[in-house]
mmCIF file as gemmi writes it, N, C-alpha and C atoms, coordinates in Angstrom:
data_model
loop_
_atom_site.group_PDB
_atom_site.id
_atom_site.type_symbol
_atom_site.label_atom_id
_atom_site.label_alt_id
_atom_site.label_comp_id
_atom_site.label_asym_id
_atom_site.label_entity_id
_atom_site.label_seq_id
_atom_site.pdbx_PDB_ins_code
_atom_site.Cartn_x
_atom_site.Cartn_y
_atom_site.Cartn_z
_atom_site.occupancy
_atom_site.B_iso_or_equiv
_atom_site.pdbx_formal_charge
_atom_site.auth_seq_id
_atom_site.auth_asym_id
_atom_site.pdbx_PDB_model_num
ATOM 1 N N . MET Axp A 1 ? 0.828 -1.192 0 1 0 ? 1 A 1
ATOM 2 C CA . MET Axp A 1 ? 0 0 0 1 0 ? 1 A 1
ATOM 3 C C . MET Axp A 1 ? 0.868 1.25 0 1 0 ? 1 A 1
ATOM 4 N N . ASN Axp A 2 ? 0.393 2.253 -0.625 1 0 ? 2 A 1
ATOM 5 C CA . ASN Axp A 2 ? 1.092 3.53 -0.653 1 0 ? 2 A 1
ATOM 6 C C . ASN Axp A 2 ? 0.451 4.48 0.34 1 0 ? 2 A 1
ATOM 7 N N . TYR Axp A 3 ? 1.146 4.737 1.436 1 0 ? 3 A 1
ATOM 8 C CA . TYR Axp A 3 ? 0.627 5.619 2.461 1 0 ? 3 A 1
ATOM 9 C C . TYR Axp A 3 ? 1.191 7.024 2.287 1 0 ? 3 A 1
ATOM 10 N N . SER Axp A 4 ? 0.43 7.992 2.782 1 0 ? 4 A 1
ATOM 11 C CA . SER Axp A 4 ? 0.939 9.356 2.843 1 0 ? 4 A 1
ATOM 12 C C . SER Axp A 4 ? 2.039 9.388 3.914 1 0 ? 4 A 1
ATOM 13 N N . GLU Axp A 5 ? 2.733 10.491 4.007 1 0 ? 5 A 1
ATOM 14 C CA . GLU Axp A 5 ? 3.773 10.614 5.04 1 0 ? 5 A 1
ATOM 15 C C . GLU Axp A 5 ? 3.157 10.42 6.427 1 0 ? 5 A 1
ATOM 16 N N . PHE Axp A 6 ? 2.013 11.061 6.658 1 0 ? 6 A 1
ATOM 17 C CA . PHE Axp A 6 ? 1.297 10.906 7.928 1 0 ? 6 A 1
ATOM 18 C C . PHE Axp A 6 ? 0.91 9.444 8.138 1 0 ? 6 A 1
ATOM 19 N N . GLY Axp A 7 ? 0.361 8.825 7.096 1 0 ? 7 A 1
ATOM 20 C CA . GLY Axp A 7 ? -0.089 7.443 7.185 1 0 ? 7 A 1
ATOM 21 C C . GLY Axp A 7 ? 1.041 6.469 7.435 1 0 ? 7 A 1
ATOM 22 N N . ALA Axp A 8 ? 2.173 6.679 6.785 1 0 ? 8 A 1
ATOM 23 C CA . ALA Axp A 8 ? 3.327 5.794 6.975 1 0 ? 8 A 1
ATOM 24 C C . ALA Axp A 8 ? 3.824 5.86 8.416 1 0 ? 8 A 1
ATOM 25 N N . GLU Axp A 9 ? 3.881 7.065 8.964 1 0 ? 9 A 1
ATOM 26 C CA . GLU Axp A 9 ? 4.303 7.227 10.363 1 0 ? 9 A 1
ATOM 27 C C . GLU Axp A 9 ? 3.299 6.573 11.307 1 0 ? 9 A 1
ATOM 28 N N . ALA Axp A 10 ? 2.009 6.785 11.044 1 0 ? 10 A 1
ATOM 29 C CA . ALA Axp A 10 ? 0.967 6.184 11.883 1 0 ? 10 A 1
ATOM 30 C C . ALA Axp A 10 ? 1.051 4.662 11.835 1 0 ? 10 A 1
ATOM 31 N N . ARG Axp A 11 ? 1.209 4.088 10.644 1 0 ? 11 A 1
ATOM 32 C CA . ARG Axp A 11 ? 1.297 2.624 10.499 1 0 ? 11 A 1
ATOM 33 C C . ARG Axp A 11 ? 2.517 2.083 11.23 1 0 ? 11 A 1
ATOM 34 N N . LYS Axp A 12 ? 3.643 2.791 11.149 1 0 ? 12 A 1
ATOM 35 C CA . LYS Axp A 12 ? 4.856 2.354 11.839 1 0 ? 12 A 1
ATOM 36 C C . LYS Axp A 12 ? 4.601 2.272 13.346 1 0 ? 12 A 1
ATOM 37 N N . ILE Axp A 13 ? 3.985 3.302 13.886 1 0 ? 13 A 1
ATOM 38 C CA . ILE Axp A 13 ? 3.696 3.326 15.319 1 0 ? 13 A 1
ATOM 39 C C . ILE Axp A 13 ? 2.681 2.241 15.678 1 0 ? 13 A 1
ATOM 40 N N . MET Axp A 14 ? 1.677 2.045 14.828 1 0 ? 14 A 1
ATOM 41 C CA . MET Axp A 14 ? 0.682 1.002 15.074 1 0 ? 14 A 1
ATOM 42 C C . MET Axp A 14 ? 1.349 -0.368 15.139 1 0 ? 14 A 1
ATOM 43 N N . LEU Axp A 15 ? 2.275 -0.637 14.234 1 0 ? 15 A 1
ATOM 44 C CA . LEU Axp A 15 ? 2.974 -1.922 14.242 1 0 ? 15 A 1
ATOM 45 C C . LEU Axp A 15 ? 3.808 -2.089 15.51 1 0 ? 15 A 1
ATOM 46 N N . ILE Axp A 16 ? 4.518 -1.043 15.894 1 0 ? 16 A 1
ATOM 47 C CA . ILE Axp A 16 ? 5.351 -1.088 17.101 1 0 ? 16 A 1
ATOM 48 C C . ILE Axp A 16 ? 4.491 -1.35 18.339 1 0 ? 16 A 1
ATOM 49 N N . LYS Axp A 17 ? 3.33 -0.692 18.412 1 0 ? 17 A 1
ATOM 50 C CA . LYS Axp A 17 ? 2.469 -0.806 19.585 1 0 ? 17 A 1
ATOM 51 C C . LYS Axp A 17 ? 1.478 -1.964 19.502 1 0 ? 17 A 1
ATOM 52 N N . GLY Axp A 18 ? 1.444 -2.648 18.36 1 0 ? 18 A 1
ATOM 53 C CA . GLY Axp A 18 ? 0.53 -3.774 18.2 1 0 ? 18 A 1
ATOM 54 C C . GLY Axp A 18 ? -0.927 -3.37 18.093 1 0 ? 18 A 1
ATOM 55 N N . ILE Axp A 19 ? -1.174 -2.213 17.498 1 0 ? 19 A 1
ATOM 56 C CA . ILE Axp A 19 ? -2.539 -1.715 17.336 1 0 ? 19 A 1
ATOM 57 C C . ILE Axp A 19 ? -2.991 -2.017 15.905 1 0 ? 19 A 1
ATOM 58 N N . SER Axp A 20 ? -4.121 -2.69 15.766 1 0 ? 20 A 1
ATOM 59 C CA . SER Axp A 20 ? -4.63 -3.023 14.435 1 0 ? 20 A 1
ATOM 60 C C . SER Axp A 20 ? -5.443 -1.87 13.867 1 0 ? 20 A 1
ATOM 61 N N . MET Axp A 21 ? -5.645 -1.933 12.56 1 0 ? 21 A 1
ATOM 62 C CA . MET Axp A 21 ? -6.492 -0.935 11.884 1 0 ? 21 A 1
ATOM 63 C C . MET Axp A 21 ? -7.897 -0.988 12.488 1 0 ? 21 A 1
ATOM 64 N N . ALA Axp A 22 ? -8.403 -2.193 12.726 1 0 ? 22 A 1
ATOM 65 C CA . ALA Axp A 22 ? -9.755 -2.352 13.28 1 0 ? 22 A 1
ATOM 66 C C . ALA Axp A 22 ? -9.863 -1.723 14.665 1 0 ? 22 A 1
ATOM 67 N N . GLU Axp A 23 ? -8.847 -1.92 15.497 1 0 ? 23 A 1
ATOM 68 C CA . GLU Axp A 23 ? -8.858 -1.344 16.847 1 0 ? 23 A 1
ATOM 69 C C . GLU Axp A 23 ? -8.852 0.183 16.803 1 0 ? 23 A 1
ATOM 70 N N . LEU Axp A 24 ? -7.958 0.735 15.987 1 0 ? 24 A 1
ATOM 71 C CA . LEU Axp A 24 ? -7.856 2.193 15.893 1 0 ? 24 A 1
ATOM 72 C C . LEU Axp A 24 ? -9.139 2.775 15.316 1 0 ? 24 A 1
ATOM 73 N N . ALA Axp A 25 ? -9.665 2.137 14.288 1 0 ? 25 A 1
ATOM 74 C CA . ALA Axp A 25 ? -10.909 2.611 13.674 1 0 ? 25 A 1
ATOM 75 C C . ALA Axp A 25 ? -12.048 2.593 14.691 1 0 ? 25 A 1
ATOM 76 N N . LYS Axp A 26 ? -12.106 1.545 15.502 1 0 ? 26 A 1
ATOM 77 C CA . LYS Axp A 26 ? -13.157 1.44 16.53 1 0 ? 26 A 1
ATOM 78 C C . LYS Axp A 26 ? -13.018 2.583 17.538 1 0 ? 26 A 1
ATOM 79 N N . ASP Axp A 27 ? -11.784 2.862 17.957 1 0 ? 27 A 1
ATOM 80 C CA . ASP Axp A 27 ? -11.547 3.969 18.896 1 0 ? 27 A 1
ATOM 81 C C . ASP Axp A 27 ? -11.975 5.313 18.307 1 0 ? 27 A 1
ATOM 82 N N . LEU Axp A 28 ? -11.836 5.449 16.991 1 0 ? 28 A 1
ATOM 83 C CA . LEU Axp A 28 ? -12.2 6.694 16.316 1 0 ? 28 A 1
ATOM 84 C C . LEU Axp A 28 ? -13.677 6.756 15.954 1 0 ? 28 A 1
ATOM 85 N N . GLY Axp A 29 ? -14.344 5.605 15.976 1 0 ? 29 A 1
ATOM 86 C CA . GLY Axp A 29 ? -15.759 5.555 15.595 1 0 ? 29 A 1
ATOM 87 C C . GLY Axp A 29 ? -15.969 5.6 14.089 1 0 ? 29 A 1
ATOM 88 N N . ILE Axp A 30 ? -14.982 5.087 13.344 1 0 ? 30 A 1
ATOM 89 C CA . ILE Axp A 30 ? -15.077 5.038 11.884 1 0 ? 30 A 1
ATOM 90 C C . ILE Axp A 30 ? -14.773 3.623 11.411 1 0 ? 30 A 1
ATOM 91 N N . SER Axp A 31 ? -15 3.367 10.136 1 0 ? 31 A 1
ATOM 92 C CA . SER Axp A 31 ? -14.72 2.037 9.596 1 0 ? 31 A 1
ATOM 93 C C . SER Axp A 31 ? -13.221 1.889 9.312 1 0 ? 31 A 1
ATOM 94 N N . PRO Axp A 32 ? -12.725 0.649 9.366 1 0 ? 32 A 1
ATOM 95 C CA . PRO Axp A 32 ? -11.319 0.424 9.004 1 0 ? 32 A 1
ATOM 96 C C . PRO Axp A 32 ? -11.022 0.872 7.574 1 0 ? 32 A 1
ATOM 97 N N . TYR Axp A 33 ? -12.008 0.738 6.686 1 0 ? 33 A 1
ATOM 98 C CA . TYR Axp A 33 ? -11.826 1.182 5.302 1 0 ? 33 A 1
ATOM 99 C C . TYR Axp A 33 ? -11.566 2.698 5.26 1 0 ? 33 A 1
ATOM 100 N N . TYR Axp A 34 ? -12.384 3.456 5.981 1 0 ? 34 A 1
ATOM 101 C CA . TYR Axp A 34 ? -12.222 4.913 5.99 1 0 ? 34 A 1
ATOM 102 C C . TYR Axp A 34 ? -10.878 5.293 6.615 1 0 ? 34 A 1
ATOM 103 N N . LEU Axp A 35 ? -10.487 4.597 7.681 1 0 ? 35 A 1
ATOM 104 C CA . LEU Axp A 35 ? -9.184 4.852 8.29 1 0 ? 35 A 1
ATOM 105 C C . LEU Axp A 35 ? -8.074 4.608 7.27 1 0 ? 35 A 1
ATOM 106 N N . GLY Axp A 36 ? -8.181 3.522 6.519 1 0 ? 36 A 1
ATOM 107 C CA . GLY Axp A 36 ? -7.188 3.227 5.491 1 0 ? 36 A 1
ATOM 108 C C . GLY Axp A 36 ? -7.101 4.323 4.451 1 0 ? 36 A 1
ATOM 109 N N . GLU Axp A 37 ? -8.253 4.868 4.076 1 0 ? 37 A 1
ATOM 110 C CA . GLU Axp A 37 ? -8.285 5.962 3.101 1 0 ? 37 A 1
ATOM 111 C C . GLU Axp A 37 ? -7.585 7.206 3.655 1 0 ? 37 A 1
ATOM 112 N N . ILE Axp A 38 ? -7.766 7.479 4.931 1 0 ? 38 A 1
ATOM 113 C CA . ILE Axp A 38 ? -7.092 8.62 5.566 1 0 ? 38 A 1
ATOM 114 C C . ILE Axp A 38 ? -5.577 8.4 5.551 1 0 ? 38 A 1
ATOM 115 N N . LEU Axp A 39 ? -5.153 7.192 5.915 1 0 ? 39 A 1
ATOM 116 C CA . LEU Axp A 39 ? -3.724 6.901 5.987 1 0 ? 39 A 1
ATOM 117 C C . LEU Axp A 39 ? -3.074 6.887 4.604 1 0 ? 39 A 1
ATOM 118 N N . LYS Axp A 40 ? -3.824 6.518 3.586 1 0 ? 40 A 1
ATOM 119 C CA . LYS Axp A 40 ? -3.291 6.55 2.219 1 0 ? 40 A 1
ATOM 120 C C . LYS Axp A 40 ? -3.275 7.968 1.658 1 0 ? 40 A 1
ATOM 121 N N . GLY Axp A 41 ? -4.074 8.851 2.26 1 0 ? 41 A 1
ATOM 122 C CA . GLY Axp A 41 ? -4.136 10.225 1.783 1 0 ? 41 A 1
ATOM 123 C C . GLY Axp A 41 ? -5.187 10.439 0.712 1 0 ? 41 A 1
ATOM 124 N N . THR Axp A 42 ? -6.019 9.425 0.453 1 0 ? 42 A 1
ATOM 125 C CA . THR Axp A 42 ? -7.063 9.586 -0.554 1 0 ? 42 A 1
ATOM 126 C C . THR Axp A 42 ? -8.3 10.27 0.016 1 0 ? 42 A 1
ATOM 127 N N . ARG Axp A 43 ? -8.399 10.32 1.344 1 0 ? 43 A 1
ATOM 128 C CA . ARG Axp A 43 ? -9.441 11.097 2.029 1 0 ? 43 A 1
ATOM 129 C C . ARG Axp A 43 ? -8.722 12.023 3.004 1 0 ? 43 A 1
ATOM 130 N N . PRO Axp A 44 ? -9.163 13.275 3.122 1 0 ? 44 A 1
ATOM 131 C CA . PRO Axp A 44 ? -8.436 14.219 3.969 1 0 ? 44 A 1
ATOM 132 C C . PRO Axp A 44 ? -8.442 13.847 5.456 1 0 ? 44 A 1
ATOM 133 N N . GLY Axp A 45 ? -9.556 13.427 5.981 1 0 ? 45 A 1
ATOM 134 C CA . GLY Axp A 45 ? -9.633 13.007 7.377 1 0 ? 45 A 1
ATOM 135 C C . GLY Axp A 45 ? -9.21 14.054 8.388 1 0 ? 45 A 1
ATOM 136 N N . LYS Axp A 46 ? -9.372 15.333 8.034 1 0 ? 46 A 1
ATOM 137 C CA . LYS Axp A 46 ? -8.941 16.411 8.935 1 0 ? 46 A 1
ATOM 138 C C . LYS Axp A 46 ? -9.56 16.276 10.323 1 0 ? 46 A 1
ATOM 139 N N . LYS Axp A 47 ? -10.795 15.819 10.365 1 0 ? 47 A 1
ATOM 140 C CA . LYS Axp A 47 ? -11.515 15.664 11.62 1 0 ? 47 A 1
ATOM 141 C C . LYS Axp A 47 ? -10.866 14.602 12.521 1 0 ? 47 A 1
ATOM 142 N N . TYR Axp A 48 ? -10.147 13.656 11.927 1 0 ? 48 A 1
ATOM 143 C CA . TYR Axp A 48 ? -9.621 12.52 12.684 1 0 ? 48 A 1
ATOM 144 C C . TYR Axp A 48 ? -8.111 12.521 12.886 1 0 ? 48 A 1
ATOM 145 N N . LYS Axp A 49 ? -7.365 13.27 12.104 1 0 ? 49 A 1
ATOM 146 C CA . LYS Axp A 49 ? -5.903 13.213 12.185 1 0 ? 49 A 1
ATOM 147 C C . LYS Axp A 49 ? -5.372 13.602 13.565 1 0 ? 49 A 1
ATOM 148 N N . GLY Axp A 50 ? -5.96 14.612 14.169 1 0 ? 50 A 1
ATOM 149 C CA . GLY Axp A 50 ? -5.527 15.016 15.51 1 0 ? 50 A 1
ATOM 150 C C . GLY Axp A 50 ? -5.751 13.914 16.527 1 0 ? 50 A 1
ATOM 151 N N . ARG Axp A 51 ? -6.885 13.273 16.43 1 0 ? 51 A 1
ATOM 152 C CA . ARG Axp A 51 ? -7.208 12.17 17.356 1 0 ? 51 A 1
ATOM 153 C C . ARG Axp A 51 ? -6.298 10.97 17.105 1 0 ? 51 A 1
ATOM 154 N N . ILE Axp A 52 ? -6.01 10.676 15.828 1 0 ? 52 A 1
ATOM 155 C CA . ILE Axp A 52 ? -5.088 9.582 15.505 1 0 ? 52 A 1
ATOM 156 C C . ILE Axp A 52 ? -3.723 9.875 16.127 1 0 ? 52 A 1
ATOM 157 N N . SER Axp A 53 ? -3.246 11.09 15.964 1 0 ? 53 A 1
ATOM 158 C CA . SER Axp A 53 ? -1.959 11.493 16.541 1 0 ? 53 A 1
ATOM 159 C C . SER Axp A 53 ? -1.961 11.347 18.051 1 0 ? 53 A 1
ATOM 160 N N . GLU Axp A 54 ? -3.066 11.728 18.649 1 0 ? 54 A 1
ATOM 161 C CA . GLU Axp A 54 ? -3.193 11.648 20.114 1 0 ? 54 A 1
ATOM 162 C C . GLU Axp A 54 ? -3.184 10.196 20.588 1 0 ? 54 A 1
ATOM 163 N N . ILE Axp A 55 ? -3.982 9.355 19.964 1 0 ? 55 A 1
ATOM 164 C CA . ILE Axp A 55 ? -4.074 7.943 20.351 1 0 ? 55 A 1
ATOM 165 C C . ILE Axp A 55 ? -2.717 7.251 20.188 1 0 ? 55 A 1
ATOM 166 N N . LEU Axp A 56 ? -2.029 7.534 19.084 1 0 ? 56 A 1
ATOM 167 C CA . LEU Axp A 56 ? -0.76 6.874 18.8 1 0 ? 56 A 1
ATOM 168 C C . LEU Axp A 56 ? 0.423 7.568 19.437 1 0 ? 56 A 1
ATOM 169 N N . GLU Axp A 57 ? 0.175 8.7 20.106 1 0 ? 57 A 1
ATOM 170 C CA . GLU Axp A 57 ? 1.218 9.499 20.738 1 0 ? 57 A 1
ATOM 171 C C . GLU Axp A 57 ? 2.287 9.885 19.723 1 0 ? 57 A 1
ATOM 172 N N . MET Axp A 58 ? 1.819 10.343 18.55 1 0 ? 58 A 1
ATOM 173 C CA . MET Axp A 58 ? 2.733 10.794 17.496 1 0 ? 58 A 1
ATOM 174 C C . MET Axp A 58 ? 3.263 12.172 17.842 1 0 ? 58 A 1
ATOM 175 N N . GLU Axp A 59 ? 4.476 12.454 17.402 1 0 ? 59 A 1
ATOM 176 C CA . GLU Axp A 59 ? 5.035 13.789 17.609 1 0 ? 59 A 1
ATOM 177 C C . GLU Axp A 59 ? 4.322 14.786 16.728 1 0 ? 59 A 1
ATOM 178 N N . GLU Axp A 60 ? 4.189 15.987 17.213 1 0 ? 60 A 1
ATOM 179 C CA . GLU Axp A 60 ? 3.556 17.061 16.441 1 0 ? 60 A 1
ATOM 180 C C . GLU Axp A 60 ? 4.416 17.404 15.245 1 0 ? 60 A 1
ATOM 181 N N . GLU Axp A 61 ? 3.786 17.711 14.124 1 0 ? 61 A 1
ATOM 182 C CA . GLU Axp A 61 ? 4.536 18.073 12.918 1 0 ? 61 A 1
ATOM 183 C C . GLU Axp A 61 ? 4.903 19.534 12.952 1 0 ? 61 A 1
């Protein structure tokens, strides 16, 4: 899969922490498909990126 820069970083952290797409999507209240679209950059997901960063404890850009 081709992830955006944000998505690639999020996926890396998810793998390190053992968090699945389904788990993260459930925490966000969205479908795993929609989460995948956000991480690939095909959907903007502005409403969710901050929460994804918070859940994964990503560094601020």
